[in-house]
PDB file of N, H, CA, C and O in Angstrom:
ATOM      1  N   MET A   1      39.418 -34.643  42.471  1.00  0.00           N
ATOM      2  CA  MET A   1      39.750 -33.912  43.697  1.00  0.00           C
ATOM      3  C   MET A   1      40.854 -32.900  43.390  1.00  0.00           C
ATOM      4  O   MET A   1      41.896 -33.268  42.848  1.00  0.00           O
ATOM      5  N   PRO A   2      40.634 -31.648  43.727  1.00  0.00           N
ATOM      6  CA  PRO A   2      41.644 -30.620  43.422  1.00  0.00           C
ATOM      7  C   PRO A   2      42.896 -30.782  44.291  1.00  0.00           C
ATOM      8  O   PRO A   2      42.855 -31.351  45.382  1.00  0.00           O
ATOM      9  N   ASN A   3      43.989 -30.267  43.774  1.00  0.00           N
ATOM     10  H   ASN A   3      44.022 -29.804  42.888  1.00  0.00           H
ATOM     11  CA  ASN A   3      45.261 -30.344  44.499  1.00  0.00           C
ATOM     12  C   ASN A   3      45.375 -29.198  45.502  1.00  0.00           C
ATOM     13  O   ASN A   3      46.294 -28.383  45.417  1.00  0.00           O
ATOM     14  N   VAL A   4      44.449 -29.138  46.445  1.00  0.00           N
ATOM     15  H   VAL A   4      43.703 -29.800  46.515  1.00  0.00           H
ATOM     16  CA  VAL A   4      44.448 -28.097  47.466  1.00  0.00           C
ATOM     17  C   VAL A   4      44.469 -28.774  48.829  1.00  0.00           C
ATOM     18  O   VAL A   4      43.584 -29.563  49.160  1.00  0.00           O
ATOM     19  N   ASP A   5      45.496 -28.450  49.615  1.00  0.00           N
ATOM     20  H   ASP A   5      46.215 -27.809  49.346  1.00  0.00           H
ATOM     21  CA  ASP A   5      45.590 -28.981  50.979  1.00  0.00           C
ATOM     22  C   ASP A   5      44.976 -27.943  51.911  1.00  0.00           C
ATOM     23  O   ASP A   5      45.556 -26.885  52.152  1.00  0.00           O
ATOM     24  N   LEU A   6      43.792 -28.263  52.432  1.00  0.00           N
ATOM     25  H   LEU A   6      43.321 -29.123  52.236  1.00  0.00           H
ATOM     26  CA  LEU A   6      43.067 -27.288  53.247  1.00  0.00           C
ATOM     27  C   LEU A   6      43.839 -26.863  54.484  1.00  0.00           C
ATOM     28  O   LEU A   6      43.778 -25.700  54.882  1.00  0.00           O
ATOM     29  N   VAL A   7      44.565 -27.790  55.095  1.00  0.00           N
ATOM     30  H   VAL A   7      44.615 -28.735  54.771  1.00  0.00           H
ATOM     31  CA  VAL A   7      45.337 -27.442  56.297  1.00  0.00           C
ATOM     32  C   VAL A   7      46.419 -26.422  55.951  1.00  0.00           C
ATOM     33  O   VAL A   7      46.599 -25.435  56.664  1.00  0.00           O
ATOM     34  N   VAL A   8      47.133 -26.661  54.864  1.00  0.00           N
ATOM     35  H   VAL A   8      46.988 -27.463  54.284  1.00  0.00           H
ATOM     36  CA  VAL A   8      48.187 -25.731  54.439  1.00  0.00           C
ATOM     37  C   VAL A   8      47.581 -24.373  54.107  1.00  0.00           C
ATOM     38  O   VAL A   8      48.131 -23.338  54.485  1.00  0.00           O
ATOM     39  N   GLU A   9      46.466 -24.373  53.413  1.00  0.00           N
ATOM     40  H   GLU A   9      46.020 -25.214  53.106  1.00  0.00           H
ATOM     41  CA  GLU A   9      45.823 -23.113  53.051  1.00  0.00           C
ATOM     42  C   GLU A   9      45.342 -22.348  54.281  1.00  0.00           C
ATOM     43  O   GLU A   9      45.456 -21.124  54.331  1.00  0.00           O
ATOM     44  N   MET A  10      44.805 -23.060  55.274  1.00  0.00           N
ATOM     45  H   MET A  10      44.712 -24.054  55.233  1.00  0.00           H
ATOM     46  CA  MET A  10      44.359 -22.395  56.507  1.00  0.00           C
ATOM     47  C   MET A  10      45.535 -21.789  57.258  1.00  0.00           C
ATOM     48  O   MET A  10      45.444 -20.668  57.758  1.00  0.00           O
ATOM     49  N   VAL A  11      46.644 -22.528  57.339  1.00  0.00           N
ATOM     50  H   VAL A  11      46.718 -23.438  56.933  1.00  0.00           H
ATOM     51  CA  VAL A  11      47.842 -22.011  58.017  1.00  0.00           C
ATOM     52  C   VAL A  11      48.363 -20.783  57.284  1.00  0.00           C
ATOM     53  O   VAL A  11      48.730 -19.793  57.917  1.00  0.00           O
ATOM     54  N   ASP A  12      48.400 -20.837  55.956  1.00  0.00           N
ATOM     55  H   ASP A  12      48.102 -21.642  55.442  1.00  0.00           H
ATOM     56  CA  ASP A  12      48.843 -19.684  55.170  1.00  0.00           C
ATOM     57  C   ASP A  12      47.927 -18.488  55.390  1.00  0.00           C
ATOM     58  O   ASP A  12      48.396 -17.355  55.505  1.00  0.00           O
ATOM     59  N   MET A  13      46.619 -18.736  55.448  1.00  0.00           N
ATOM     60  H   MET A  13      46.238 -19.656  55.354  1.00  0.00           H
ATOM     61  CA  MET A  13      45.669 -17.649  55.662  1.00  0.00           C
ATOM     62  C   MET A  13      45.862 -17.024  57.043  1.00  0.00           C
ATOM     63  O   MET A  13      45.812 -15.803  57.190  1.00  0.00           O
ATOM     64  N   MET A  14      46.082 -17.867  58.053  1.00  0.00           N
ATOM     65  H   MET A  14      46.123 -18.859  57.933  1.00  0.00           H
ATOM     66  CA  MET A  14      46.298 -17.347  59.401  1.00  0.00           C
ATOM     67  C   MET A  14      47.579 -16.520  59.466  1.00  0.00           C
ATOM     68  O   MET A  14      47.614 -15.483  60.129  1.00  0.00           O
ATOM     69  N   ALA A  15      48.623 -16.968  58.790  1.00  0.00           N
ATOM     70  H   ALA A  15      48.595 -17.810  58.252  1.00  0.00           H
ATOM     71  CA  ALA A  15      49.879 -16.222  58.758  1.00  0.00           C
ATOM     72  C   ALA A  15      49.683 -14.882  58.057  1.00  0.00           C
ATOM     73  O   ALA A  15      50.205 -13.862  58.505  1.00  0.00           O
ATOM     74  N   ALA A  16      48.939 -14.884  56.969  1.00  0.00           N
ATOM     75  H   ALA A  16      48.515 -15.713  56.605  1.00  0.00           H
ATOM     76  CA  ALA A  16      48.669 -13.642  56.252  1.00  0.00           C
ATOM     77  C   ALA A  16      47.851 -12.689  57.115  1.00  0.00           C
ATOM     78  O   ALA A  16      48.087 -11.481  57.104  1.00  0.00           O
ATOM     79  N   THR A  17      46.896 -13.227  57.858  1.00  0.00           N
ATOM     80  H   THR A  17      46.705 -14.208  57.867  1.00  0.00           H
ATOM     81  CA  THR A  17      46.077 -12.395  58.739  1.00  0.00           C
ATOM     82  C   THR A  17      46.932 -11.758  59.820  1.00  0.00           C
ATOM     83  O   THR A  17      46.788 -10.570  60.106  1.00  0.00           O
ATOM     84  N   ARG A  18      47.820 -12.537  60.425  1.00  0.00           N
ATOM     85  H   ARG A  18      47.936 -13.503  60.193  1.00  0.00           H
ATOM     86  CA  ARG A  18      48.704 -11.994  61.467  1.00  0.00           C
ATOM     87  C   ARG A  18      49.627 -10.931  60.889  1.00  0.00           C
ATOM     88  O   ARG A  18      49.875  -9.905  61.523  1.00  0.00           O
ATOM     89  N   SER A  19      50.130 -11.174  59.699  1.00  0.00           N
ATOM     90  H   SER A  19      49.928 -12.007  59.184  1.00  0.00           H
ATOM     91  CA  SER A  19      51.007 -10.205  59.045  1.00  0.00           C
ATOM     92  C   SER A  19      50.253  -8.907  58.773  1.00  0.00           C
ATOM     93  O   SER A  19      50.783  -7.819  58.999  1.00  0.00           O
ATOM     94  N   TYR A  20      49.027  -9.021  58.291  1.00  0.00           N
ATOM     95  H   TYR A  20      48.597  -9.905  58.108  1.00  0.00           H
ATOM     96  CA  TYR A  20      48.187  -7.845  58.023  1.00  0.00           C
ATOM     97  C   TYR A  20      47.948  -7.057  59.307  1.00  0.00           C
ATOM     98  O   TYR A  20      48.056  -5.831  59.317  1.00  0.00           O
ATOM     99  N   GLU A  21      47.620  -7.765  60.395  1.00  0.00           N
ATOM    100  H   GLU A  21      47.532  -8.761  60.387  1.00  0.00           H
ATOM    101  CA  GLU A  21      47.383  -7.090  61.670  1.00  0.00           C
ATOM    102  C   GLU A  21      48.646  -6.397  62.168  1.00  0.00           C
ATOM    103  O   GLU A  21      48.573  -5.291  62.704  1.00  0.00           O
ATOM    104  N   ALA A  22      49.808  -7.036  61.997  1.00  0.00           N
ATOM    105  H   ALA A  22      49.868  -7.935  61.561  1.00  0.00           H
ATOM    106  CA  ALA A  22      51.069  -6.423  62.408  1.00  0.00           C
ATOM    107  C   ALA A  22      51.345  -5.170  61.585  1.00  0.00           C
ATOM    108  O   ALA A  22      51.833  -4.173  62.117  1.00  0.00           O
ATOM    109  N   ASN A  23      51.038  -5.216  60.295  1.00  0.00           N
ATOM    110  H   ASN A  23      50.642  -6.026  59.863  1.00  0.00           H
ATOM    111  CA  ASN A  23      51.234  -4.040  59.445  1.00  0.00           C
ATOM    112  C   ASN A  23      50.317  -2.902  59.865  1.00  0.00           C
ATOM    113  O   ASN A  23      50.730  -1.742  59.852  1.00  0.00           O
ATOM    114  N   ILE A  24      49.080  -3.212  60.236  1.00  0.00           N
ATOM    115  H   ILE A  24      48.744  -4.154  60.246  1.00  0.00           H
ATOM    116  CA  ILE A  24      48.159  -2.177  60.705  1.00  0.00           C
ATOM    117  C   ILE A  24      48.687  -1.547  61.988  1.00  0.00           C
ATOM    118  O   ILE A  24      48.646  -0.327  62.144  1.00  0.00           O
ATOM    119  N   THR A  25      49.184  -2.373  62.907  1.00  0.00           N
ATOM    120  H   THR A  25      49.217  -3.365  62.780  1.00  0.00           H
ATOM    121  CA  THR A  25      49.732  -1.861  64.159  1.00  0.00           C
ATOM    122  C   THR A  25      50.923  -0.947  63.884  1.00  0.00           C
ATOM    123  O   THR A  25      51.032   0.125  64.479  1.00  0.00           O
ATOM    124  N   ALA A  26      51.808  -1.360  62.993  1.00  0.00           N
ATOM    125  H   ALA A  26      51.720  -2.231  62.509  1.00  0.00           H
ATOM    126  CA  ALA A  26      52.974  -0.542  62.652  1.00  0.00           C
ATOM    127  C   ALA A  26      52.540   0.766  61.999  1.00  0.00           C
ATOM    128  O   ALA A  26      53.087   1.825  62.307  1.00  0.00           O
ATOM    129  N   THR A  27      51.569   0.698  61.108  1.00  0.00           N
ATOM    130  H   THR A  27      51.125  -0.162  60.858  1.00  0.00           H
ATOM    131  CA  THR A  27      51.080   1.908  60.447  1.00  0.00           C
ATOM    132  C   THR A  27      50.461   2.865  61.452  1.00  0.00           C
ATOM    133  O   THR A  27      50.672   4.075  61.363  1.00  0.00           O
ATOM    134  N   ASN A  28      49.703   2.343  62.404  1.00  0.00           N
ATOM    135  H   ASN A  28      49.532   1.360  62.476  1.00  0.00           H
ATOM    136  CA  ASN A  28      49.114   3.198  63.430  1.00  0.00           C
ATOM    137  C   ASN A  28      50.191   3.835  64.297  1.00  0.00           C
ATOM    138  O   ASN A  28      50.054   4.993  64.691  1.00  0.00           O
ATOM    139  N   ALA A  29      51.255   3.107  64.600  1.00  0.00           N
ATOM    140  H   ALA A  29      51.366   2.166  64.280  1.00  0.00           H
ATOM    141  CA  ALA A  29      52.358   3.666  65.382  1.00  0.00           C
ATOM    142  C   ALA A  29      53.040   4.791  64.611  1.00  0.00           C
ATOM    143  O   ALA A  29      53.355   5.834  65.184  1.00  0.00           O
ATOM    144  N   ILE A  30      53.268   4.584  63.320  1.00  0.00           N
ATOM    145  H   ILE A  30      53.013   3.736  62.855  1.00  0.00           H
ATOM    146  CA  ILE A  30      53.888   5.616  62.485  1.00  0.00           C
ATOM    147  C   ILE A  30      52.996   6.851  62.429  1.00  0.00           C
ATOM    148  O   ILE A  30      53.481   7.978  62.535  1.00  0.00           O
ATOM    149  N   LYS A  31      51.695   6.640  62.263  1.00  0.00           N
ATOM    150  H   LYS A  31      51.301   5.725  62.177  1.00  0.00           H
ATOM    151  CA  LYS A  31      50.747   7.758  62.222  1.00  0.00           C
ATOM    152  C   LYS A  31      50.787   8.537  63.529  1.00  0.00           C
ATOM    153  O   LYS A  31      50.796   9.768  63.525  1.00  0.00           O
ATOM    154  N   SER A  32      50.811   7.818  64.644  1.00  0.00           N
ATOM    155  H   SER A  32      50.803   6.818  64.647  1.00  0.00           H
ATOM    156  CA  SER A  32      50.859   8.462  65.953  1.00  0.00           C
ATOM    157  C   SER A  32      52.138   9.280  66.106  1.00  0.00           C
ATOM    158  O   SER A  32      52.101  10.408  66.597  1.00  0.00           O
ATOM    159  N   MET A  33      53.270   8.715  65.685  1.00  0.00           N
ATOM    160  H   MET A  33      53.300   7.798  65.285  1.00  0.00           H
ATOM    161  CA  MET A  33      54.540   9.445  65.776  1.00  0.00           C
ATOM    162  C   MET A  33      54.521  10.684  64.888  1.00  0.00           C
ATOM    163  O   MET A  33      55.016  11.739  65.285  1.00  0.00           O
ATOM    164  N   ALA A  34      53.961  10.565  63.703  1.00  0.00           N
ATOM    165  H   ALA A  34      53.558   9.708  63.381  1.00  0.00           H
ATOM    166  CA  ALA A  34      53.898  11.709  62.793  1.00  0.00           C
ATOM    167  C   ALA A  34      53.034  12.817  63.391  1.00  0.00           C
ATOM    168  O   ALA A  34      53.385  13.993  63.306  1.00  0.00           O
ATOM    169  N   LEU A  35      51.907  12.445  63.994  1.00  0.00           N
ATOM    170  H   LEU A  35      51.621  11.490  64.063  1.00  0.00           H
ATOM    171  CA  LEU A  35      51.044  13.450  64.614  1.00  0.00           C
ATOM    172  C   LEU A  35      51.740  14.117  65.794  1.00  0.00           C
ATOM    173  O   LEU A  35      51.609  15.326  65.988  1.00  0.00           O
ATOM    174  N   LYS A  36      52.481  13.341  66.584  1.00  0.00           N
ATOM    175  H   LYS A  36      52.588  12.359  66.427  1.00  0.00           H
ATOM    176  CA  LYS A  36      53.246  13.914  67.699  1.00  0.00           C
ATOM    177  C   LYS A  36      54.312  14.865  67.176  1.00  0.00           C
ATOM    178  O   LYS A  36      54.535  15.925  67.760  1.00  0.00           O
ATOM    179  N   ALA A  37      54.966  14.502  66.089  1.00  0.00           N
ATOM    180  H   ALA A  37      54.785  13.641  65.614  1.00  0.00           H
ATOM    181  CA  ALA A  37      56.005  15.354  65.515  1.00  0.00           C
ATOM    182  C   ALA A  37      55.415  16.675  65.034  1.00  0.00           C
ATOM    183  O   ALA A  37      56.072  17.713  65.113  1.00  0.00           O
ATOM    184  N   LEU A  38      54.194  16.642  64.540  1.00  0.00           N
ATOM    185  H   LEU A  38      53.661  15.799  64.475  1.00  0.00           H
ATOM    186  CA  LEU A  38      53.561  17.875  64.070  1.00  0.00           C
ATOM    187  C   LEU A  38      53.174  18.798  65.219  1.00  0.00           C
ATOM    188  O   LEU A  38      53.017  20.003  65.019  1.00  0.00           O
ATOM    189  N   GLU A  39      53.019  18.243  66.422  1.00  0.00           N
ATOM    190  H   GLU A  39      53.147  17.264  66.584  1.00  0.00           H
ATOM    191  CA  GLU A  39      52.663  19.066  67.576  1.00  0.00           C
ATOM    192  C   GLU A  39      53.840  19.903  68.064  1.00  0.00           C
ATOM    193  O   GLU A  39      53.647  20.937  68.702  1.00  0.00           O
ATOM    194  N   ILE A  40      55.050  19.459  67.765  1.00  0.00           N
ATOM    195  H   ILE A  40      55.206  18.619  67.246  1.00  0.00           H
ATOM    196  CA  ILE A  40      56.248  20.159  68.266  1.00  0.00           C
ATOM    197  C   ILE A  40      56.422  21.490  67.553  1.00  0.00           C
ATOM    198  O   ILE A  40      57.370  22.222  67.835  1.00  0.00           O
TER     199      ILE A  40
END
């Protein structure tokens, strides 16, 4: 039996997914601000 705790791995994966989604949201906000700045 491998030394892999499925519960720990699932929690880590969910945390990584949330972090990725937060980074996408931040990147989209930065992109939006940059586009607004170019309009001025």
